[in-house]
N, C-alpha and C positions, 0 to 999 in steps of 0.2 A: 177722753177714753178712760183715764184713771179715775176721774171724779165720778163717772157713772157707776163704776164698780163699787167705789167707796159708799155711795148712796145706797146701792143695792144691798150691801151688807150692814147698813146702819151706822156708817162712820161719817162724821162731818168733815168737810174739806175747807182749808184756807188756801187761797190762791195768791200768788204774787205775779205782778205784771209790770211791764214797761209802758210808758205813755202810748207808744205806738200800738200796743196790744190792748188798749183800754176797752175796745168793743169786741174783743175775741170771746168766743163761747165759754171758755173756761172761767172767765171773769164773772159772768152772770150765773154760771152753774154753782159756783162755790158759795158757802155760807157767808164768808167774808173774802174780800179781795183787797190786797194792799199794793199800792204802787211803789215800785223800786225807783229810786232817784239815781239817774246816771245820764250822761250825755248821749250814749248809744244804747240800743237794746241789748247788744252783746255784752256791753259793760255791765248792765243791770243784772242779767241772768248769770254772770260769772262772779258776782259780788258775794262771796261766801259770808262775810261778816254781816252784811245787810239782810241776807236771807235768814240766817240763824237768829238775828235779832227779832225778825218778824215772828219766827216760830216761838221764841221765848215770850214775846208779848202776848201771844194768843194761847200760851200753855199747851202747845201741841205735843203729841207723844211721839210722832214719827214723821219723817220726811221721805217722800217718794221723788227721786231725781228726774223722772221722765225718761226721754230717749236721748236727748242731746245735751249741749252745754256742759253741766257739771256731772252728768250721769256716770262718767267713767273717770272721775277725778278723785284720786286717793286722798288728797288733802281735804277735800270737802267731806268725804265719808268719815275721815278721822275727826274733823272739827265737829260734825254732827254728834259723834259718839262722846267726844270730850265734854260736850254740853249736856250730857245725860239724855240725849234723844236717840231714837232708833232710826238707823239708816236702812231703808227698804232696798237692800242690795247686798253684795258681798262685802267681806272684810277689807279694810283699807290696804293691808299688805297684799292681798290677792289681786285687788284692782291694780296695784302698782306692778306686780309681777306679770300679770297677763296683758297689761297695757303696754309693756315694753316688748316690742316685737322681737328683739334680739334675745332677751332673757327668757321669754315665753317659749321660743323655739328650742332653746337649750334645755328648758324644763321638759318639754314634750319629748325631745330626743332621749333624755335620761330615763324617761318612763316608757320607752319602747314604742312611742308614737312616731311614725315616719315623717320626716321633713325633707323638703327638696334640697339638693346640694346648695350650699351657701357659704359666704365668707364675710367676716367682720375684720376690719383692719384698723389698728390704732395709730399706725405711722403715716407716712406720706402717701399721697394719692397714687404714686407710682406702684405702691404695694398692691393697690386695687388691680392694676394691670396684670401683675403676676398672678393674683388669685383668680382674676377673670379668665385668664388663659387656661387655668386648671378646670374651672367649671365649664367653660365653653359658651359660645354665643348661640342664640340670643339669651340675654339675661335681664333681670330686673334690678334696678336700683330702687331701694325702698327706704322710707324713713322709719327709724326705730320707734318713734312715738306716733306713727302715721295712722291714717284712717280716711275713708271716703275718697281714695285715689290721690290724696294730696302727698307731695313728696315722692312720687313714684314715676319711674321712667322705664320704657322698654328700650334696651340697647342691642343693636344688631351687629356692631363692629367695634373693634378696639379703638379706631379713630374717633368714634362718637362718645366713648366712655367718659373721658375726663370732663368734657363739657357737660354731659348729663349729670355727672356726680356733683359738679358745682351748682347746676340748676336745681337739682333735687335738695341739696343742702340748704340753699337759700329759701326754697319753699317750705321745707321742714321747719326751719328757724322761724319763718314768718307765721306759720299756722300753729306750731306746737312748742315754740320756744326751746327746741331741742334739735340741733343740727346733725345728730348721729344718723348714719345711714349704713346699710349693708347690701350685699349682693346676693341674689338668689337666682337659680336656674329658672329660666322662663319656660313654662310648660305651654306648648302650642295648643291653642283652642281647648283649654280645659273646661270641665264643668265645675261649677261652684255649688257645693253641697254643704249645708250646715245642719248641726244637730242641736236641738233644744234640750237643755239639761236643767234639773233642779237639785239642789243640795241642802243639807240641814246644818252644815258647818261642823259636823262631827265625823265626817268621812263617809256618810251615806249619801248616795246620789242615784237618780234615775234619769232616763231619757224619755222624750216625747217624740221620738222618730225624727225624720229628716224634712228639710225644705230644699227645694230646687231654686237656686238664685242666679242662674247662669245668664239670664237676659239682662245685660248691663250696658251702660254707656259711660265711658271714661272711668271704668272700675266702680261705677255706682249702679245699684240695682234698679231695675225698672219694673219687671214682672217676677213674681215669686209664686211657687205652688207647692202643694204637698198632697200625696206622696210625689217623689221625683220620678218622672217617666223613664222607662227603659233602663232602670237601674236594678242590677241583680240583687236578690235578697242577700247573697253572700257578702257583697261589698257594703250594702247598707248596714247589715248586722255588725260588720267589722268596724265601720265608722262609729256606730252607736256605742260599741264596746270601748273604743278608744276615747270617745268623748266622756263617757262615764268614768273611765279610769283617771282622766285628767281632773275631773271634778272631785273624785275621791281623794286623789293625791294632794290636791290643794286644800282639802277640807272645805270645799266651796259651799258658800251660804247663799241661798236664794236662787234666782233665775239667771241663766247665762246661756251663751251659744258658742259652740265650738265649730269653727269653719274649716272646711277642707277644699282642696282642689283635686279633681279626679281626671287622669289623662285618658287617652283613647283606648288604653288597654285595661282600664278600670283599676289602675294603681293610684292610691290616694296619698295625699301629703297634708300635714297640718299647715294651716294658713295663719290662724289667729283665734283668740277667744275674746268675745265681746261680753264684758261683765255688766250687762244691763238687759233690759227688755228690748227686743229687736222691733224695728218698725213692722216687719213682716210677721209678727207673732199671731195675727188673726187666722192665718191659714192653718196653723197648728191647733188653735182653739176649735176651729170648725171640724177638723177631721178627728180630733181626739176627744171632743166634747168637754173641754175644760175652759175655765176662765183663768188665764195665767196671772192677771193682776190680783185676783182673789187669792191665788196660790201664793203669790209674793207676800201679800199681807199676812196670810196665815203662817207662813214660814217665819217671817220677821217677828211675829208675835209669840209663836210657840217654840221656834227652833226645831220643828218637826216637819217631816214631809207629809203632805196630805194624802199621798197614795204610795202603794208599793208598785214595783215595775209591772207585776202581773195585772194590775188594774188598768194599765194604759193600753188602749187598742186604737188602731187606725180604721176609719170607715169612711168611704166616699172620697171625694177629691175637692180641693179648694184652690182657687187662683186669686192672687191679689195684684191689682194694677196701681202703681203710684201715680196719682194725679198731680201734675206739676204745671205751674205757670211758667212756661218756657217755650222756646222756638226750636223744635227738632231740626228744621231746615237751616237754622243758623247756628249749628254746632251746639244746640241745647242752651243757648244764652237765656238767662232768666228774663221773664217779662214782668212788667209792672202795670198798674192801673187800678180800676175799681170794678169789683164784681157787680155787674148790673143785674144779672139774673142767675139764680142757682136753684136747680130743682132735680130731684132724683126720686123716682117711685120705688121705695124699698119693698121687698117681699121676704117671706121666711127664708129664702135661700140667697138673699142679697144683703150685704152689709155695707154701709157707707160711713166710714170713720173720717170725720173732717174737722178742721180747726178754723173754718171760715163761715161767713154768712153773707147774704145778699147785702150789698152796699159797703162791704169791707174793702179797705185800701190794701192792695198788695204792693209792698215796698221792696226795696233791694236789701233790707236789713236782715232778712231771714232766708233760710233754705227755700228753694222754689217749690217744694212739695207742700200742697195745701190739703190734700185728702187722699184716702185710700179706698178703692172699690174692691170688695171681696165677695166672691160668688162661690157657691157650693153645688156640687152635683153628685149623683150616685156613682159616677165614674168620670174619667177625664173628658170624654166627649160631651157629656152633659154640662160639666163645669165650663168648658170652652163656649158652648152654645149659650149658656146663661150669661157668661161674661160679655160675649159679643152683643147680646140683646140689651144688657144693662148699659154698656157703653153707648149704644145707639140712643138710649133714652135719657142719658145724662146730659144736662144742659148747664153750661158755664159760659156766660156772655160778659163781655167787657174787658177781659184780659186774655191774651193769647195763651193757649194751653196745649197739652200733648194728647188730648183725647182722640183726635183723628189718627195720630201716630199709633196709639195703643190699639185702636180698631184694626189697623193694618197688621200689627204684630199678631194679635189674637186670631185673625182670619188667615194668616199665612200658612200655606200647606206644610212648610218645613217645621213650623212651630206645632202644628196639629200632629205631625208624625213624631214629635218628641225628640227630634235630633238637635239637641241644644248644647251650646258652649258659649263662652264669654265673648266670642267674636261674632256672634250671630247677627247683631245689628249692623256691624261693619260689613260682614259678608253679604247681607241681604239689603244693603243700603239702597240700591237702585229700585228694588221692588217695594221698598217702604217709603219712598218719596211721596210727599203730599202733592196731589194734583190741585192747583188753584182753580177756583171757580172762574168760568169765562163770562163774558158780558151776556151771552145768551142764557147762561145758567142763572145769572142774577135777574134778568128780565123774567125768566120763568118763575123764579121764587117770588118776585114782586107780584 
């Protein structure tokens, strides 16, 4: 995705890869590709020294961190700058501040952005019990350095709390090397709305409106769209204003996303800020008519915003489906194998961002997401119809995937009505179950 924009604006790309990724599309697209040596793919892509050495060897000017791995690592951003290179993202101190869920919440609260009732405790776990009783159940136990649903637990009773605290701490330490946790009031069936922002590092910032990200499994997004359906202009504008204020107060540089949860009464609360380009950025690109990667590059080069707020308009509707090699019927367990066939007929209103190709091995080393299907319509009804048609025409054979599951979501009457919240998949679980082919179906197919 990033290399395509670099080529479009006349910039050469150097790629790094682990041996497992040697046949991945980004390797062949780049002018040069350098293999990182490490026992595991994760170890390779987290090796700051090795990545910077490659950059220096090829005399690159800037490093784009992508979406994952080191993309929100303040030490990496600082190391890039220390070696005289440009980090295409925010300042290291801002990454550190907003990456800490406890400190970022305090910062938001100090700047008048609402946060859900919460508690942090420095002493014994029994102090959590006292704080929990003040907040009230249900509540969330969350990792201070968390993300992607890791180190997070929903707690419904005091009897459950201490065990879930211990479990969340262990998971947080395992994934983030940081066992700090905090408590937060659990908002029942909230919507998950996020605001795309851009900043110039000097206190100037703009927003590119909202994205609806409420369709989730295990706190991880499955379907995203823009604009958010059934969201009042009043609440949308208030969230956009709050997001811009946070970007201004941090003197935010480059692209970022401020995430909120919205309750049934349209009261919103700050959730977190992602200091990188989001996976779901294409829906914003389609409805706003911008290339966010190009904007990132321009801001990194000039320290100026490409647009003023008045230049940004929303038009039409876009929906993104995350294509994952996993089994929805088996609690979304990742699937592995070889992609034997991959085809998708693209059109002017369909976009297929993918990192795989026919014959590629899907291993357990990476996240299960392998592609993103993004469709556009003049309105939400058109976008849903286009997405449904595109999913029907998408062929991925050889590895189990969630395309049939996505088809059921997109065609679901509750989804069509725009009655969305983060418990949608659980609430509609029975109607979203995949119906296996019978022997007679197979005979008919043959």
